NUKEGU-760039 format. One line per field, with one value per residue (C-alpha): x, z, y; residue in three letters; residue number from 1. Coordinates in nm, 4 decimals, m for minus. Layout:
<sites>
east <- [X	...]
up <- [Z	...]
north <- [Y	...]
code <- [ALA	...]
pos <- [NUM	...]
</sites>
This chain:
<sites>
east <- [m0.0408	0.1052	0.2207	0.0093	0.1697	0.0672	m0.0954	m0.3041	m0.4311	m0.4956	m0.7066	m0.9174	m0.9881	m1.0901	m1.3545	m1.4377	m1.5322	m1.7479	m1.9195	m2.0059	m2.1316	m2.3207	m2.5370	m2.5441	m2.7107	m2.5838	m2.5208	m2.1622	m2.1041	m2.2716	m1.9182	m1.6241	m1.2889	m0.9712	m0.7127	m0.5013	m0.1931	m0.0815	0.1224	0.2552	0.3301	0.5051	0.5962	0.9553	1.1524	1.1368	1.3757	1.6670	1.5842	1.6648	1.7368	1.5670	1.3490	1.5948	1.9016	2.1545	2.0950	1.7667	1.9023	2.1851	1.9458	1.7179	1.9705	2.0851	1.7902	1.8019	2.1743	2.0480	1.7120	1.8789	2.0669	1.7532	1.5938	1.7090	1.3997	1.4745	1.7561	1.7458	1.7597	1.7611	1.9867	2.0447	1.7584	1.7176	1.4867	1.2382	0.9283	0.8632	0.5386	0.3247	m0.0279	m0.3015	m0.6176	m0.9139	m1.2970	m1.5951	m1.3447	m1.5585	m1.7800	m1.4962	m1.7852	m1.5433	m1.3530	m1.6105	m1.7987	m1.4411	m1.3371	m1.0226	m1.0288	m0.6438	m0.4536	m0.1006	0.1325	0.4444	0.5829	0.2374	0.0671	m0.2140	m0.4935	m0.7445	m0.8026	m1.0842	m1.0455	m1.2782	m1.1430	m1.2705	m1.1220	m1.4326	m1.3108	m1.6739	m1.7899	m1.4532	m1.5380	m1.8816	m1.8262	m1.8845	m1.5771	m1.6352	m1.5120	m1.7131	m1.3810	m1.1572	m0.9660	m0.7579	m0.9148	m0.8025	m0.8665	m0.6194	m0.5044	m0.3331	m0.1132	m0.0517	0.1687	0.1713	m0.0686	m0.3720	m0.5440	m0.8076	m0.9107	m0.9567	m1.1530	m0.9998	m1.0179	m0.7453	m0.8652	m0.6307	m0.7455	m0.6333	m0.3948	m0.5777	m0.8742	m0.9887	m1.0886	m1.2873	m1.6766	m1.8338	m1.9072	m1.5436	m1.6105	m1.9941	m1.9589	m1.6460	m1.7806	m2.1177	m2.1790	m2.0363	m2.2719	m2.5549	m2.5222	m2.4650	m2.6177	m2.4255	m2.4661	m2.2076	m2.2086	m2.0541	m1.7033	m1.4278	m1.0674	m0.7545	m0.7287	m0.5317	m0.4245	m0.1666	0.0141	0.2434	0.5672	0.6763	0.9339	1.0005	1.2736	1.2806	1.4868	1.5399	1.3543	1.3219	1.1922	0.9066	0.9684	0.8322	0.7278	0.9455	0.8071	0.9612	1.0172	0.9663	1.0724	0.8124	0.9558	0.6561	0.7513	0.5133	0.7006	0.9587	1.2290	1.1277	1.4823	1.3492	1.0475	0.7457	0.6669	0.8483	0.7526	0.8586	0.6741	0.6966	0.4174	0.3789	0.1406	m0.0571	m0.3823	m0.5227	m0.4623	m0.2925	m0.0567	0.1075	0.1807	0.5638	0.5124	0.2729	0.4693	0.7838	0.6031	0.4877	0.8150	1.0046	0.7665	0.7826	1.1359	1.0664	0.8807	1.1725	1.3643	1.2906	1.5564	1.4117	1.0135	0.8231	0.4242	0.1587	0.0175	m0.1046	m0.0840	m0.3753	m0.4733	m0.1311	m0.2946	m0.6594	m0.4869	m0.2307	m0.4829	m0.6480	m1.0348	m1.0032	m1.3073	m1.4545]
up <- [m0.0174	m0.0659	0.1975	0.2834	0.2857	0.5383	0.2703	0.1940	0.5823	0.5903	0.2723	0.4529	0.7726	0.5462	0.3392	0.6803	0.8575	0.5776	0.5766	0.9373	0.8613	0.5706	0.7920	0.9956	0.8910	0.9704	1.3730	1.3567	1.7286	1.6513	1.5216	1.7667	1.6441	1.5408	1.8330	1.6248	1.9055	2.2294	2.5122	2.7947	3.0638	3.4581	3.6461	3.7821	4.0991	4.0243	4.3165	4.0388	3.7780	3.9686	3.8378	3.6574	3.3556	3.0682	3.2777	3.1603	3.5065	3.4556	3.0994	3.2174	3.4402	3.1815	2.9780	3.2724	3.3076	2.9834	3.0274	3.2890	3.1045	2.7354	2.8720	2.9992	2.6382	2.5155	2.3046	2.0530	1.8273	1.9755	1.7313	1.7190	1.9276	2.3181	2.4549	2.3601	2.5148	2.2279	2.4280	2.6499	2.6976	2.9820	3.1091	3.2442	3.3403	3.4191	3.5849	3.8198	4.1709	4.4426	4.2037	3.9380	3.6687	3.4041	3.5718	3.7721	3.3999	3.2865	3.0942	3.1655	3.0138	2.8996	2.7757	2.6310	2.5316	2.3426	2.2412	2.2257	2.0165	2.2236	2.1570	2.4665	2.3615	2.5412	2.6334	2.7406	2.9447	3.0432	3.1755	2.9112	2.5301	2.4169	2.6426	2.5524	2.1522	2.1907	2.3565	2.1254	2.1507	1.7895	1.7434	1.5905	1.4297	1.2943	1.5175	1.5716	1.7029	1.8275	1.9645	2.2067	2.4513	2.7723	2.9588	3.3203	3.5553	3.6402	3.2860	3.3414	2.9606	2.9677	2.6539	2.5595	2.2978	2.2425	2.0224	2.0204	1.8384	1.7905	2.0251	2.0280	2.1867	2.3845	2.4614	2.8069	2.9665	3.2498	3.1803	3.0621	2.7638	2.6260	2.6563	2.5316	2.2351	2.0710	2.1656	2.0903	2.2714	2.5858	2.6147	2.4899	2.7075	3.0437	2.9330	3.2247	3.2128	2.9790	3.3185	3.5300	3.6097	3.4824	3.6781	3.7007	3.8693	4.1773	4.0758	3.8580	3.5490	3.4767	3.3215	3.0902	2.9273	2.6989	2.6231	2.2982	1.9872	2.1299	1.9914	2.0117	1.6833	1.8309	1.5253	1.1956	1.3863	1.5586	1.9362	2.0222	2.3748	2.5976	2.9149	3.0644	3.3473	3.5101	3.7623	3.9245	3.8273	3.5306	3.8087	4.0163	4.1181	4.1130	3.8838	4.0713	3.8270	3.6027	3.3256	3.1473	2.8440	2.4479	2.2005	1.8879	1.6003	1.3055	1.1936	1.1194	1.4125	1.3153	1.5623	1.4976	1.8010	1.7879	1.8250	2.0898	2.3338	2.2727	2.3872	2.6778	2.7486	2.7598	2.9944	3.2268	3.2196	3.2602	3.5830	3.7294	3.7804	4.1275	4.2573	3.9397	3.9556	4.1861	4.1525	3.8990	3.9720	3.5896	3.5143	3.5416	3.9192	4.0367	3.8897	4.1017	4.3847	4.4213	4.6096	4.7930	4.8689	4.5130	4.4315	4.7548]
north <- [0.0033	0.3300	0.5529	0.8746	1.2053	1.4868	1.6513	1.4045	1.3570	1.6854	1.6958	1.4102	1.5787	1.8901	1.6783	1.4964	1.8543	1.8908	1.5951	1.6681	2.0677	1.8855	1.6362	1.8908	2.1883	2.5074	2.3787	2.4258	2.3872	1.9627	1.9099	1.8099	1.9950	1.8669	1.8815	2.1153	2.1191	1.9120	2.0788	1.9341	2.1402	2.1213	2.4197	2.4620	2.5528	2.9872	2.9759	2.8612	3.0871	3.4182	3.7064	4.0501	4.0015	3.9511	3.8631	3.6848	3.4302	3.3672	3.2871	3.0472	2.8919	2.7540	2.6396	2.4762	2.3021	2.1857	2.0274	1.7974	1.7047	1.6378	1.3428	1.1389	1.2142	0.8397	0.8202	1.1191	1.3133	1.6785	1.9446	2.3479	2.5223	2.6611	2.8580	3.2198	3.5015	3.5486	3.6920	3.9354	4.0960	4.2378	4.0073	4.0445	3.9012	4.0543	3.9760	4.0700	4.1046	3.9005	3.6511	3.5681	3.4986	3.5141	3.1940	3.0411	2.9594	2.7546	3.0823	3.2974	3.6809	3.7459	3.9986	4.0014	4.3575	4.3227	4.6439	4.7676	4.5231	4.4688	4.1391	3.9754	3.6331	3.4370	3.0814	2.8648	2.4865	2.1494	1.8393	1.6690	1.7239	1.7323	2.0541	2.1948	2.1943	2.2941	2.6414	2.9377	3.1058	3.2735	3.6269	3.9559	4.0583	3.8120	3.6315	3.3306	3.0301	2.7181	2.3692	2.2439	1.9581	2.0702	1.7614	1.8421	1.6565	1.3349	1.3048	1.4862	1.6647	1.9259	2.0547	2.4141	2.6199	2.9766	3.3259	3.5811	3.9261	4.2528	4.5287	4.8927	5.0937	5.2976	5.0373	5.0889	4.7193	4.7670	4.6416	4.2899	4.5152	4.4429	4.0809	4.0944	4.2662	4.1001	3.7176	3.6852	3.3157	3.4296	3.7262	3.5267	3.2135	3.3678	3.7250	3.9276	4.2558	4.4937	4.7521	4.4791	4.6292	4.4309	4.4332	4.2619	3.9568	4.0151	4.3964	4.1949	4.3190	4.0015	4.0729	3.7437	3.6268	3.3327	3.1437	2.9271	2.7441	2.3634	2.0858	1.7461	1.4977	1.2644	1.0211	1.2453	1.5232	1.7955	1.9717	2.2898	2.3595	2.6670	2.7931	3.0322	3.2939	3.4869	3.8248	4.0754	4.3629	4.5028	4.5654	4.2155	4.1145	3.7374	3.5401	3.4180	3.1422	2.9007	2.6810	2.4088	2.3343	2.1453	2.1143	1.9787	2.0305	1.9001	2.0022	1.6467	1.5543	1.1880	1.1670	0.8502	0.5705	0.6672	1.0037	0.9946	0.7307	0.9397	1.2841	1.0706	0.9604	1.2877	1.4740	1.1666	1.2043	1.6354	1.5501	1.3264	1.5792	1.5822	1.8707	2.1087	2.0228	2.2941	2.1142	2.1021	2.4717	2.5986	2.9885	3.0846	2.9379	3.1092	3.4604	3.3577	3.2836	3.5178	3.7068	3.4747	3.7140	3.8118	3.6136	3.5907]
code <- [UNK	UNK	UNK	UNK	UNK	UNK	UNK	UNK	UNK	UNK	UNK	UNK	UNK	UNK	UNK	UNK	UNK	UNK	UNK	UNK	UNK	UNK	UNK	UNK	UNK	UNK	UNK	UNK	UNK	UNK	UNK	UNK	UNK	UNK	UNK	UNK	UNK	UNK	UNK	UNK	UNK	UNK	UNK	UNK	UNK	UNK	UNK	UNK	UNK	UNK	UNK	UNK	UNK	UNK	UNK	UNK	UNK	UNK	UNK	UNK	UNK	UNK	UNK	UNK	UNK	UNK	UNK	UNK	UNK	UNK	UNK	UNK	UNK	UNK	UNK	UNK	UNK	UNK	UNK	UNK	UNK	UNK	UNK	UNK	UNK	UNK	UNK	UNK	UNK	UNK	UNK	UNK	UNK	UNK	UNK	UNK	UNK	UNK	UNK	UNK	UNK	UNK	UNK	UNK	UNK	UNK	UNK	UNK	UNK	UNK	UNK	UNK	UNK	UNK	UNK	UNK	UNK	UNK	UNK	UNK	UNK	UNK	UNK	UNK	UNK	UNK	UNK	UNK	UNK	UNK	UNK	UNK	UNK	UNK	UNK	UNK	UNK	UNK	UNK	UNK	UNK	UNK	UNK	UNK	UNK	UNK	UNK	UNK	UNK	UNK	UNK	UNK	UNK	UNK	UNK	UNK	UNK	UNK	UNK	UNK	UNK	UNK	UNK	UNK	UNK	UNK	UNK	UNK	UNK	UNK	UNK	UNK	UNK	UNK	UNK	UNK	UNK	UNK	UNK	UNK	UNK	UNK	UNK	UNK	UNK	UNK	UNK	UNK	UNK	UNK	UNK	UNK	UNK	UNK	UNK	UNK	UNK	UNK	UNK	UNK	UNK	UNK	UNK	UNK	UNK	UNK	UNK	UNK	UNK	UNK	UNK	UNK	UNK	UNK	UNK	UNK	UNK	UNK	UNK	UNK	UNK	UNK	UNK	UNK	UNK	UNK	UNK	UNK	UNK	UNK	UNK	UNK	UNK	UNK	UNK	UNK	UNK	UNK	UNK	UNK	UNK	UNK	UNK	UNK	UNK	UNK	UNK	UNK	UNK	UNK	UNK	UNK	UNK	UNK	UNK	UNK	UNK	UNK	UNK	UNK	UNK	UNK	UNK	UNK	UNK	UNK	UNK	UNK	UNK	UNK	UNK	UNK	UNK	UNK	UNK	UNK	UNK	UNK	UNK	UNK	UNK	UNK	UNK	UNK	UNK	UNK	UNK	UNK	UNK	UNK	UNK	UNK	UNK	UNK	UNK	UNK]
pos <- [1	2	3	4	5	6	7	8	9	10	11	12	13	14	15	16	17	18	19	20	21	22	23	24	25	26	27	28	29	30	31	32	33	34	35	36	37	38	39	40	41	42	43	44	45	46	47	48	49	50	51	52	53	54	55	56	57	58	59	60	61	62	63	64	65	66	67	68	69	70	71	72	73	74	75	76	77	78	79	80	81	82	83	84	85	86	87	88	89	90	91	92	93	94	95	96	97	98	99	100	101	102	103	104	105	106	107	108	109	110	111	112	113	114	115	116	117	118	119	120	121	122	123	124	125	126	127	128	129	130	131	132	133	134	135	136	137	138	139	140	141	142	143	144	145	146	147	148	149	150	151	152	153	154	155	156	157	158	159	160	161	162	163	164	165	166	167	168	169	170	171	172	173	174	175	176	177	178	179	180	181	182	183	184	185	186	187	188	189	190	191	192	193	194	195	196	197	198	199	200	201	202	203	204	205	206	207	208	209	210	211	212	213	214	215	216	217	218	219	220	221	222	223	224	225	226	227	228	229	230	231	232	233	234	235	236	237	238	239	240	241	242	243	244	245	246	247	248	249	250	251	252	253	254	255	256	257	258	259	260	261	262	263	264	265	266	267	268	269	270	271	272	273	274	275	276	277	278	279	280	281	282	283	284	285	286	287	288	289	290	291	292	293	294	295	296]
</sites>
């Protein structure tokens, strides 16, 4: 039998998706989207990464972590180059203080500001793939939609539907209207008043630095590693959270047995570095628990 190319698989995925829509009529939500990417995440001990945002000391710590992990990657070929600082941006989450109506319903509403270029993301997460798939996060303005799987230690999956749109430099995020006007599915399902105040969760504006460029060949599909470092201010001298992750993508979701087994092995090796690992808290959970009384 002739081998099937990635392009042919992608065409099959498109045909199947079209067939789903044909049989379901106008109800696009009835079709479960394909998992376009899978990301494996683990928190590292932030005390090992002391240093100001973007400092040489922090970059050295990131590379030291990789030096400890690399010999354990016996399943696969390591590629890429040494970790370098690739992204510097400010991040804030918004919700209703005292009630956290956004988070209560399984959502996160996040702003990223990278050098003045601003974007907001509405993301819904669930441990049930099909619940996550059917949540409507479509946007009025053209956006970037994703359906993803996140895997936390030891191997706990959550699925997410999200949409990201750009916003203007002068846009003030301060009311539920900011969500309702852009994401009508959220507005129609929950019906929250436009005038409800939105504020930064925990009063936080996170300074995020992301280090990238190391890759691993999982078997005809490469994954890219990232180390994300969070600070509570641009002048901080030590981070409050460090997350290591790797991600691989295939729009057809036709991940081979070799790829997924190697990815699982790789994730287990990350967890085996017990002197580096901190726990299984998520970045969103960190934000929402930073100020313990924010949601009460």
